[in-house]
C-alpha positions as CSV (number, residue, x, y, z in Angstrom):
1,X,7.1,34.0,15.8
2,X,7.0,32.9,12.2
3,X,3.9,33.7,10.2
4,X,4.0,30.0,9.1
5,X,4.1,28.6,12.6
6,X,0.8,26.8,12.1
7,X,2.0,24.6,9.2
8,X,5.5,24.2,10.7
9,X,3.9,22.8,13.8
10,X,1.6,20.6,11.9
11,X,4.4,19.3,9.7
12,X,6.6,18.7,12.8
13,X,3.8,16.7,14.5
14,X,3.1,14.6,11.4
15,X,6.8,13.8,10.9
16,X,7.2,12.8,14.6
17,X,4.2,10.4,14.2
18,X,6.0,8.4,11.4
19,X,8.6,6.6,13.6
20,X,6.0,6.2,16.3
21,X,3.8,4.3,13.9
22,X,6.7,2.2,12.6
23,X,6.5,3.8,9.1
24,X,10.1,5.1,8.9
25,X,13.5,3.9,9.9
26,X,16.3,6.5,10.6
27,X,15.5,9.4,8.2
28,X,13.6,7.4,5.6
29,X,10.6,9.6,5.1
30,X,9.0,13.0,5.3
31,X,5.7,14.8,5.8
32,X,4.5,18.2,4.7
33,X,1.6,20.5,5.6
34,X,0.2,23.1,3.2
35,X,-1.4,26.5,3.6
36,X,-3.5,26.7,0.5
37,X,-4.4,30.4,0.8
38,X,-0.8,31.3,0.9
39,X,0.4,28.7,-1.6
40,X,3.1,27.3,0.6
41,X,3.9,24.1,2.6
42,X,6.2,23.2,5.4
43,X,8.4,20.1,5.1
44,X,11.0,18.3,7.1
45,X,14.6,19.3,6.6
46,X,16.8,16.8,4.8
47,X,18.6,14.1,6.7
48,X,17.8,15.4,10.2
49,X,17.2,12.5,12.7
50,X,13.7,12.6,14.1
51,X,15.0,12.7,17.7
52,X,16.7,15.9,16.9
53,X,13.9,17.5,14.9
54,X,12.3,20.8,16.1
55,X,9.2,22.6,14.9
56,X,11.2,25.8,14.0
57,X,13.4,23.7,11.7
58,X,10.6,23.0,9.3
59,X,11.4,24.5,5.9
60,X,8.7,26.5,4.1
61,X,8.5,26.2,0.3
62,X,6.0,27.5,-2.3
63,X,4.2,25.3,-4.8
64,X,6.8,26.3,-7.5
65,X,9.6,25.0,-5.2
66,X,10.9,28.3,-4.1
67,X,12.4,28.7,-0.6
68,X,10.2,31.0,1.5
69,X,11.5,30.4,5.0
70,X,14.1,28.2,6.7
71,X,17.8,27.8,7.2
72,X,18.2,24.1,6.5
73,X,18.1,22.3,3.2
74,X,14.6,20.8,2.7
75,X,13.8,17.2,2.2
76,X,15.2,15.7,-1.0
77,X,11.6,14.8,-2.0
78,X,10.4,18.4,-1.8
79,X,10.0,18.9,-5.5
80,X,7.7,15.9,-5.6
81,X,5.5,17.4,-2.9
82,X,5.5,20.7,-4.7
83,X,4.3,19.1,-8.0
84,X,1.4,17.3,-6.2
85,X,0.3,20.4,-4.3
86,X,0.4,22.5,-7.5
87,X,-1.6,20.1,-9.6
88,X,-4.0,18.6,-7.1
89,X,-5.8,21.6,-5.5
90,X,-7.7,19.8,-2.8
91,X,-4.9,18.2,-0.8
92,X,-3.4,19.8,2.3
93,X,-0.8,17.3,3.4
94,X,1.5,14.7,2.0
95,X,3.5,11.8,3.5
96,X,6.3,9.8,1.9
97,X,7.8,6.7,3.7
98,X,9.7,3.6,2.9
99,X,7.5,1.5,5.1
100,X,8.4,-2.2,4.6
101,X,5.3,-3.9,3.1
102,X,4.2,-1.0,0.9
103,X,7.8,-0.5,-0.4
104,X,8.0,-4.3,-1.1
105,X,4.9,-4.1,-3.3
106,X,6.3,-1.0,-5.0
107,X,9.4,-3.0,-5.8
108,X,7.3,-5.6,-7.5
109,X,5.9,-2.9,-9.8
110,X,2.3,-4.1,-9.0
111,X,-0.9,-2.6,-7.7
112,X,-2.0,-3.9,-4.3
113,X,-5.1,-5.9,-5.1
114,X,-8.3,-5.4,-3.1
115,X,-8.7,-8.7,-1.4
116,X,-10.8,-8.0,1.6
117,X,-13.3,-5.7,3.3
118,X,-10.6,-3.8,5.3
119,X,-9.2,-2.6,2.0
120,X,-12.7,-1.8,0.8
121,X,-13.5,0.3,3.9
122,X,-10.9,2.8,2.7
123,X,-11.0,2.7,-1.1
124,X,-12.9,0.8,-3.8
125,X,-10.0,0.0,-6.1
126,X,-6.6,-1.6,-6.0
127,X,-3.9,0.6,-4.6
128,X,-2.2,1.9,-7.7
129,X,1.5,1.5,-8.6
130,X,2.7,4.3,-10.8
131,X,4.7,2.9,-13.8
132,X,8.5,2.6,-13.9
133,X,10.1,6.0,-14.7
134,X,11.7,6.4,-18.1
135,X,15.5,6.8,-18.4
136,X,15.0,10.4,-19.7
137,X,13.0,11.3,-16.6
138,X,15.6,9.6,-14.3
139,X,18.4,11.5,-15.9
140,X,16.5,14.8,-15.7
141,X,15.1,16.6,-12.6
142,X,14.4,13.3,-10.8
143,X,12.4,14.4,-7.8
144,X,10.4,16.8,-9.9
145,X,9.7,14.0,-12.4
146,X,8.6,11.7,-9.6
147,X,5.6,14.1,-9.1
148,X,4.7,13.7,-12.8
149,X,5.2,9.9,-12.6
150,X,2.4,9.9,-9.9
151,X,0.2,12.4,-11.8
152,X,0.5,10.5,-15.1
153,X,-0.1,7.2,-13.4
154,X,-3.4,8.5,-11.9
155,X,-4.5,10.0,-15.2
156,X,-3.8,6.8,-17.1
157,X,-5.9,4.8,-14.7
158,X,-8.7,7.4,-14.5
159,X,-8.2,7.9,-10.7
160,X,-9.1,10.9,-8.7
161,X,-6.7,12.0,-5.8
162,X,-9.7,12.9,-3.6
163,X,-10.9,9.3,-3.9
164,X,-7.6,7.4,-3.9
165,X,-5.3,9.1,-1.4
166,X,-2.3,6.8,-1.7
167,X,0.0,5.4,-4.4
168,X,3.1,3.3,-4.8
169,X,5.9,4.6,-7.0
170,X,7.4,1.6,-8.9
171,X,10.7,0.5,-7.5
172,X,10.7,3.3,-5.0
173,X,8.1,3.6,-2.2
174,X,4.7,4.9,-1.2
175,X,3.2,8.4,-1.0
176,X,-0.1,9.3,0.6
177,X,-2.0,12.5,1.0
178,X,-5.3,14.0,2.3
179,X,-7.1,17.2,3.0
180,X,-4.8,17.6,6.0
181,X,-1.4,16.3,6.9
182,X,-3.1,14.4,9.8
183,X,-5.2,12.5,7.2
184,X,-2.1,11.9,5.1
185,X,-0.4,10.3,8.1
186,X,-3.5,8.2,8.7
187,X,-3.6,7.1,5.0
188,X,0.1,6.2,5.2
189,X,-0.5,3.9,8.1
190,X,-3.5,2.4,6.4
191,X,-1.6,1.8,3.2
192,X,1.2,-0.1,5.1
193,X,-1.4,-2.3,6.9
194,X,-3.3,-3.1,3.7
195,X,0.0,-3.9,2.0
196,X,0.9,-6.3,4.9
197,X,-2.5,-8.0,4.8
198,X,-2.3,-8.4,1.0
199,X,1.2,-9.9,1.2
200,X,0.1,-12.4,4.0
201,X,-3.0,-13.3,2.1
202,X,-1.1,-14.2,-1.1
203,X,1.4,-16.1,1.0
204,X,-1.4,-18.3,2.5
205,X,-3.2,-18.6,-0.8
206,X,-1.3,-17.3,-3.9
207,X,-4.4,-17.4,-6.0
208,X,-6.6,-15.6,-3.5
209,X,-9.4,-13.9,-5.6
210,X,-10.2,-10.2,-5.7
211,X,-13.0,-9.2,-3.4
212,X,-16.4,-9.5,-5.0
213,X,-17.9,-6.2,-6.3
214,X,-21.0,-6.4,-4.0
215,X,-18.8,-6.4,-0.9
216,X,-16.5,-3.6,-2.3
217,X,-19.5,-1.4,-2.8
218,X,-21.1,-2.2,0.5
219,X,-18.0,-1.6,2.6
220,X,-16.9,1.5,0.7
221,X,-20.3,3.1,0.6
222,X,-21.1,2.6,4.3
223,X,-18.2,4.8,5.1
224,X,-17.9,7.1,2.2
225,X,-21.2,7.2,0.3
226,X,-24.1,9.6,0.4
227,X,-25.9,7.3,2.9
228,X,-22.8,6.5,5.0
229,X,-23.7,5.2,8.4
230,X,-20.3,4.3,9.9
231,X,-19.3,6.3,13.0
232,X,-21.2,9.2,14.7
233,X,-23.2,11.8,12.9
């Protein structure tokens, strides 16, 4: 048995959840699970249909994008995952999809505004959209540069990946992450639902205002603050 079986199994399970949750069509997405102590992650092989996927086919890569274990070519987005793992030390899983509503917002090159308390239950800011990639970055190592497109977008907006676990990449699609790949999948599903709600809200009322700060603070803090009281102790 592989010494990386634990992350291969976790990555496989996460990938299989994506079509179940309606977040991917055909092979439009990928999930990875990291082993921080060993500095590696397991990720879906490129272009393999979910129905044919097997845990043993997960490809293991280190944070410098070197192949450690696996016979298949890894996801085309592997370099983006590697960049995020290398620079953000507290994340243990990443998910990338082309889910419909989140991708539509990414194609507008806009942040998803915080319009209601469902959004505020999960984060206290707009869901950021990383800026459009420069021609130089596109012509270079594209997937590698996508990682820096995300990193630079967060730095420019003063955001922390531990607090905002999701992003849109302009004209591309969403990425999400978390301390575990299970949390990354959860965040991916939440992102898609928030994107759908924001779209519908703006269809009903195009000038719908941003949620007032008192409600943002109340809903975020009751789940995430020092005195959080949502759920069980």
